N, C-alpha and C positions, 0 to 999 in steps of 0.2 A: 378360644375354642381351638382344640388341636385338629389338624387336618392329618389324614394318613395317606402316604404316598404309596405307589404301586409296589415299592420295595418293602413294604410292611414296616415302615418306620414312622415314628411320631414327629410331626413338624409343628413347632410352636412359633417360630420366627422366620424372618428372611434369612438369617444367619444359619439356621438349621438347614434351610433348603440349599443354600450355597455350599455348605460343607458336604452335604450328600451328593450333589452334583459333581463337585470336585473328587469325591471319593470313587464315584463310579467313572470317572474320566470324561464326564459330560462338560462341554464348553457352556458357559453361562453368559448371559448378556451382563455387561457391567452393571451392577445393581446400585452403585453409588451414584446419587445425583449431585454431581459437582456444581450445578447451577444453585441448588439449595445451600450446599456446603459453603460455596463462596459468598452468598448473601449473608449467612450467618456469620461468617468470618469477618465480613465488612462491618456488620453491625457491632461486633465485638471491638473491632479496631476504632470504630466512631466513638464508642463509649470510653475506651481507654487505649490510646494509641501507643504508649510506652511499650516497647517490644517485649520485655520480660513478662509483663501482665498479659499481653496479647499472646505470646507463645504458651503461657500456662493454659489459657482458655482454648487455644486452638489445638493443643495436644489433646485436651480432653474432647473437643468437638470431633477431631479425627477418630479417636477411640470409639466414639458412640456412632459415627457415621459410616465407617468402613468395616466390613465384616472380616472376621478371622484374623484379627491382629493380637499380638502379645507385647507389643512395645510401640509407642509413638511419642516422639519428642524431638528436642533440639539439643545440639552441641554448639557452644559458642566458641569463637576464636578468641583466645586470651594468650598473650604473649607467644603467639605463633602456634599454639597447641589447641586442639578442640577440647573443651572442657564441658562436662555435662551441664545442661540447663534444665528448663522445665520439660517434664515428661510424665507420661502415664505408662505404668507397667512395673516390672520387677526392678529392684536396684540395678544401676548400670555401671559400665566402666566409667571411671572418673575423667581419665586423660586418654586422648588418642593422638598420636603423632601424625604429622602430615605423611601421606603415602601408605599408612598402615590400615589395614582393614578396609571395609567399604567407605565408611565415613572419611578416613584420612585419604583414601584415593580419590573420592569425590572432591575433597578440598584442594588436593594437589592438582588434579586435572582441570578443575572448575567446570564440571559438568554433572548432570544427573547420571547416576549409576542405578540401573535396575538389575538385580541379581535374582534369577529364577531358583537357584540353589546355591546357598551360602557355602555349602560343604565343597563345592567345586571352584570357589573363589579363592585365588592364591592369597595367603595371609589373612584370611577371615578371622575376625576377633570374636569369640564366642561369649558375649556378655551373658546371654541366656541360651542354655543348650537347646532349648526348645525351638529356637528361631531356625527356619528353614529357607525363607526368602526375605529379601530386603530391597528397599528403595531409598536412595539418599539424594536430596536436591540442595545444592548450594544456594545460600542466601547472601545478597549483596547489600551493602551500605556504603555511600561515599566511594564507590568505585573499587571496592575491595570485598572480599568474603568476609562476612560477619558471624555467620553461622551455617549450619546445615540442618536440614529437616530429615530425620531418620525415623523409618517405619519398618517394623519387622513383623513377620508372620510365621506361625508354626506350619504352615502349608507350603510345600513347594509350589512355584509357578503362581504364587497369590497375585502378584501384580502385573497388570496389563499395560499397553500402550496408552489406553484411555486413562488409566490411573496416573500414568506418568505425566500426561497432559493436564489433567485436573490438578494434580499436586504442584506442578510447575506454575499454573495459574494462581494457586493459593500463595505460593511463595512470592510471586510477583506482586500480589496484593500486599503481603507483608512487607515487602521491599519498599513499596510506593506509599503506604500509609503508617507503617511502623516508625516510632521515633526511637532511634538507637543510643541516645545519650540522656 
């Protein structure tokens, strides 16, 4: 059943409502329930802990759970370079050098990078021209970075501090329960 908002727009899902709120400049309450997302990811890791299978399902889980995304997936460190891994979205850049773009910078700095507007990020790599904001979280295994979680949105300012905290918890779960070999 459709609901009509005061702006005379049809709303069919929480994603529609979030989009309208962002378009008119309203701040919204973080609509992603990271407690549920983490429980679902934990169950996926319990059923199959191999990191590649887990990343495949987790990228799908992220795309289904977070509103306003156009890409969610992983880049794996291979021979010192980030190489595209499991993802949901349009075809992606295959290799990213350390220090290049948001992913390479997160790898080089070993820290989460939240970018409200990718067009203002020096050296941004536009794998999908529709992307306007991005968050990248490094993933560790055996004391080194094994991969990064990369999520893009067509909206500027899509990712919040709450998203950062929730996604870092998700990565921690993958680090603790994922089997990387």
